[in-house]
Phi, psi and omega in degrees: 000315181298316183296323176302310178298326181289327181291317175303314178299311183299312180308306180309316187291323178294310179303321184284329182287321175296321180293319173305314184291330189270339186251345181256104176260144179294142181290146182209161173216163176268125181283306186227152173220135184223143169234122183050043174077007177255127180292136171227136171271150179303130176090003178249175185228140172239161201233162169065042178274131186296151182280340186249007186207079185246115181244122185247131175236129178248137178234129187254173179279353175208174180300144181230165182228103182297339180291347180256024182288135180259114186294347174274347179241006184213102185199159176255132181291175186062049169066031182261333181038241180243046172274075186245146164252113188270149180249155169294122186276165178294334176208177186282355174279349189249148165232129179229130185208161181239134177288119186288328184285149172288135182269167176271154172293142168046058178230148179273126177232149181229125177270108184263127176235119182269154179289172182097195187278123169188165182056030179072011180220163176261096182291134179278352175204175170279148182235136181220116175247131187247144169215151180240132180286169185291153179294154170280116188271002185281145184302129178277343184226155177295135181300136175230175182290163177297316184301312175304317176297319168310313181294318180297318177296318173295318183295311184291318177299314177311330182298330177310310189276331185272305180287319180263005177304151178303128184290341177269302189271336183080001178284167185278128170294151190299315180203163173303118180097009181280347174065238186289342187282117181253150182248135183291305176303313184295325176295326176295323179289317178299321178301322182292335188285334192286317174304325174293322178297319177294317186288333178270002174079015177287325176220162174280161173305315180297317174302312185301310181297320186297323176293311182297322182288330167297310184298308183300321179296317177296319186287329185275335187249338191243320191295142178289148175219150180227111194051035170073013170259149190260161184279170174297306179241149174222168166281116189295345176261317191255340189084002185280142185297141167253120185297138171284325170205177189305319181262349181270071184231025180219225177289132171242108187291327183286318178296320178298319176296319178291333176287316178288335172306314180279329180293314184297330177291314189280335172301321178286324183292331188247005188284349173252025187267219186279174184304318183289323177291329178288326185290319178303315184292327177290317175301326177300310182300318184295309176305316183292321178287338179288332188296127187272071187294327178288340172308320188278022167273003187036085175063043162087010176292161179277048177194158177264138175258145185292318198226152162212138185240139183290337179263331189233008172054231179265032188299321189292324166055053190241094178287149181260096185223159188063177192275122175207213186278351204253022179306322186307319181293332173286318178297315176297320182293327168290336178276344186302126174290350186239327181229058182285139171274156176283160180303320184305330182288324177294310188292320184275328179278280184302300179286352187040043182051048181092359184288341177283353182282141176246289172081010176269173181246128176232126187058035176070018178247121177280127181257113186294313185232168167091187177288160182302137184061015160090339182080186179297158195274347181296344171308323181277357190248297199308316184283340199247022167285324180249321181283115188275117183273354189306317174243012187275126181207156174221197181285356184257326184189157161272120196281339170292316177298318177300309187288329183287317173304319174304307182298313185292329175290322178298310182302312181303317184298309185301322176295321179283336168044061186295336182271001178063035179293141178296127177091333188303130187187188175289341184261341188225100187202169173121101180253116174202184178294139180188173167292157176216172186305338182234022180140233181218137183206154173267090183296149185189170180295343177257006173208073190254106181259005178088015186252132173255135171246124185304325181307320187302310180276330186281329179275006181253008177308328172296335186254326185224069181296322184286311182289328173289326180290315177298327179292315180306309181309311183295313182301309188275314179283317182277308187256013182293344174279355188239334185231006180254125188212204197291334185242024176105212176287128179294167200299321186193172177208156176224100185287337170308313191262358179062039186246133178219124182298149167255356184277159168229139183236135184306310181292355174259323185281325185296313183295339181292318182292310188295311188277346162291321179290324173291327172299318187284311186224351181071020183309304190286318173309311181297315180294306180300318185284350180278350177296126183288331174300310178304307185302320176298321178296318177297322178295314180305325186275352179088027180266151166252138185215000000 
């Protein structure tokens, strides 16, 4: 009897030990994960991984057994499952494997590792590691000469203003899909594209004049004006103001300036033309002389204000001071033959008595004016579609040096890529205001969300021709299947987010055409700067040009 009891107890003891070994796995977690030697945290994404050589290394808190891998809890998405080739690890805490299948270019893949018992351990949580494969760098279109490519970009982008212009007023719609909403400043940019299109043979002079005559007549007879300045947005059929915001339902002086940048340019282009062309130019002069620039000093202050509303008066209270995109309004206000501002308004308002001076270096480039690292690149574009910076200087800066430094700093920041954005490089750069994956933002080196807008580099051709051409090659040949469309390049893209805009914006398309032409021939600069009113205004403010 004792012998039987001993045997039973021994059997129970053995069974108990076996049960304990089989059911209790050590708790574990993943210490580190590397994809092609790049550290990646769970829930994060890394970029630019080769499609044919993806090696993943995982290091656990304790020893693991890869033969006990559970394919339901350990897999790569996009039909990769467990097609892995395992390597002998350096120690028992590691798993190292290569994805055996060829991956697709610019595709997001995720390594999912589920919690619970597998690999001979009990994982305490779920893990998800994401990576995006490299772009397909093959050319999407046949290679053409750089000169032909510049012409193609101008011609295709011009279609936004020509084919998609509002059918009644001829003005530029604010963006693709905006219907009746036309934009004042963007229309100024579009107006400037018409002499370019005539000279390049995209349209005839007669076609260009017919469209411009429609626009000028509409602005003169239908468009709402407030102290003869125009609003930001209008209805393209009726001319009635469309509020940009609750209190922005009246005059917008900056948008008005961009509109007259275009109108004064075409006035120079057609002033010696036919009787009808001269009559259009006379109408432009009438509208130009009517704008009450001094009214926008808000009761005689030595600064200009951006907005005035018939319902809210000066409530927005937004002075235009310091360095930004709006140098032009002070030049135009000083150039007005009827309501000219004094030089002191420029000095105290815009220049802040020297407060616009920067003088610091970024990436070994000295920035004469403005905020650190320059801000969004449209500062170097909008006022300078007509205003020629080449020989322009005053007591504060030489403006070709200013704008070139701004563009070079923007470029250098993208090359340095401190935020490790996917794609940022000497081929892919340009931060400015644009649509982005979650709305709209004014991108810059101090507001970098990973979004590149083609207009930034392309409108910088006069300042950074070599760098801009490299960007153009990348945008067209490498990304052309994603961002080249009916009206040229779409507004922006973000490779981190696998996001490509479908939108086109007038204020971004216009500078592409104008600044490429200024780089190639100086056409618009020459026209605008020939205006004697502008010359008088620049002299009044103390500029050399």
